[in-house]
C-alpha positions in Angstrom: -6.6 19.6 -3.7 -4.4 17.1 -2.1 -2.6 16.2 -5.3 -1.6 19.7 -6.3 -0.4 20.0 -2.7 1.6 16.8 -2.8 2.9 17.9 -6.3 4.0 21.4 -5.0 5.9 19.5 -2.3 7.6 17.2 -4.6 9.0 20.1 -6.6 10.0 22.0 -3.5 11.9 19.0 -2.2 13.4 18.3 -5.6 15.0 21.6 -5.5 16.4 20.7 -2.1 17.7 17.5 -3.2 19.7 19.0 -6.1 21.2 21.6 -3.6 22.1 18.7 -1.2 23.7 16.9 -3.9 25.8 19.7 -4.9 26.7 20.4 -1.1 27.8 16.9 -0.6 29.9 17.1 -3.9 31.6 20.3 -2.4 32.2 18.5 1.0 33.8 15.7 -0.8 36.0 17.8 -2.9 37.2 20.1 -0.1 37.9 16.8 2.1 39.9 15.4 -0.9 41.9 18.6 -1.0 42.7 18.5 2.6 40.7 21.7 3.4 38.1 20.2 5.6 38.6 17.8 8.5 36.9 14.7 7.5 35.9 13.6 11.1 33.9 16.9 12.1 33.7 18.3 8.8 35.0 21.7 9.6 37.4 23.9 7.7 41.2 23.5 8.4 42.3 26.3 6.6 41.8 30.0 7.6 41.7 31.4 3.9 38.8 29.2 3.1 37.0 30.1 6.2 37.8 33.7 5.9 36.6 33.5 2.3 33.3 31.6 3.0 32.4 34.4 5.8 33.2 37.3 3.6 31.3 35.6 0.7 28.3 35.1 2.9 28.5 38.4 4.5 28.6 40.2 0.8 25.6 37.8 -0.1 23.9 38.9 2.9 23.9 42.5 1.7 23.2 41.6 -2.1 20.0 42.3 -4.0 19.8 39.0 -5.1 19.2 37.9 -1.5 16.6 40.3 -1.1 14.8 39.2 -4.2 14.9 35.6 -3.1 13.6 36.6 0.3 10.8 38.4 -1.3 9.4 35.2 -2.9 10.4 32.9 0.1 9.1 34.7 2.9 5.4 34.5 1.8 4.3 31.1 0.3 0.8 32.5 -0.1 2.0 35.5 -2.2 4.3 33.2 -4.1 1.6 31.0 -5.1 -0.9 33.9 -6.0 1.7 35.3 -8.3 3.0 32.3 -9.8 -0.1 30.0 -10.2 -0.2 27.1 -12.7 -2.8 24.6 -13.2 -2.7 21.0 -12.9 -0.3 18.3 -11.3 2.8 19.4 -13.5 2.1 23.1 -12.8 2.1 22.4 -9.1 5.5 20.5 -9.3 6.8 23.6 -11.2 5.6 26.2 -8.4 7.1 23.9 -5.8 10.5 23.9 -7.7 10.5 27.5 -8.2 9.6 28.3 -4.8 12.2 25.8 -3.5 14.9 27.5 -5.7 14.0 31.0 -4.1 14.3 29.5 -0.6 17.6 28.1 -1.4 18.5 31.3 -2.9 17.9 33.0 0.6 20.0 30.7 2.6 22.7 28.9 0.4 25.5 30.9 1.5 24.6 30.6 5.0 24.6 26.8 4.6 28.0 27.0 3.1 29.1 28.4 6.4 28.6 24.9 7.7 31.9 24.1 6.0 33.8 26.8 8.4 32.8 25.6 11.9 31.6 21.9 11.1 28.7 20.2 9.5 28.4 18.1 12.7 28.6 21.0 15.0 25.2 21.3 16.5 25.7 24.4 18.2 26.7 26.2 14.6 23.7 24.5 12.9 21.3 25.8 15.6 22.7 29.2 15.4 22.3 29.4 11.5 18.9 28.0 11.9 17.9 30.6 14.4 19.5 33.3 12.0 17.5 32.1 9.0 14.3 31.6 11.0 14.6 35.3 12.3 15.2 36.6 9.0 12.1 35.0 7.6 9.5 35.7 10.4 10.6 38.8 12.2 9.4 42.1 11.0 12.9 43.5 11.3 14.4 40.6 9.4 15.8 42.9 6.7 18.1 44.5 9.3 19.0 41.1 10.7 20.4 40.3 7.2 22.2 43.6 7.2 23.9 43.4 10.7 24.6 39.5 10.1 26.2 40.5 6.8 28.5 43.2 8.3 29.4 40.7 11.2 30.4 37.8 8.6 32.4 40.4 6.7 34.2 41.5 9.7 34.9 37.9 11.1 36.1 36.7 7.6 38.4 39.6 7.4 39.7 38.9 10.9 40.4 35.1 9.7 42.3 36.2 6.7 44.4 38.7 8.6 45.1 36.5 11.8 
């Protein structure tokens, strides 16, 4: 049992490593373009900030987000539906589960470019939002409410 669990974890962490590399590349690109302040790593452009917030809000309301949540919220259910044998099968299951979990919150993580990757208050707020969405029985409604608030905040930034 220990080998498949470790293999599952390797696949899961591989998904997050790939996501992290893509986020780092985006960070470098935004910094080079002068859209992100390099020291605090936050947006210096209201159009970028507003667009990211509106995009995250729309994603919060999307069927794709709901599909990803369905798989990510319950690891046991995911494993029972996608079971594969052997070491490589466990890696494949971990990678798949990791991709679903990334699918749930990748756009929320992109909001770190808005208020700053080094902003611990913003990071904590987004972590609480993701945790509440995942664990609370009313998580679906948290998605909806936060999506509408993000769209409104993004619209305000674009119009201000």
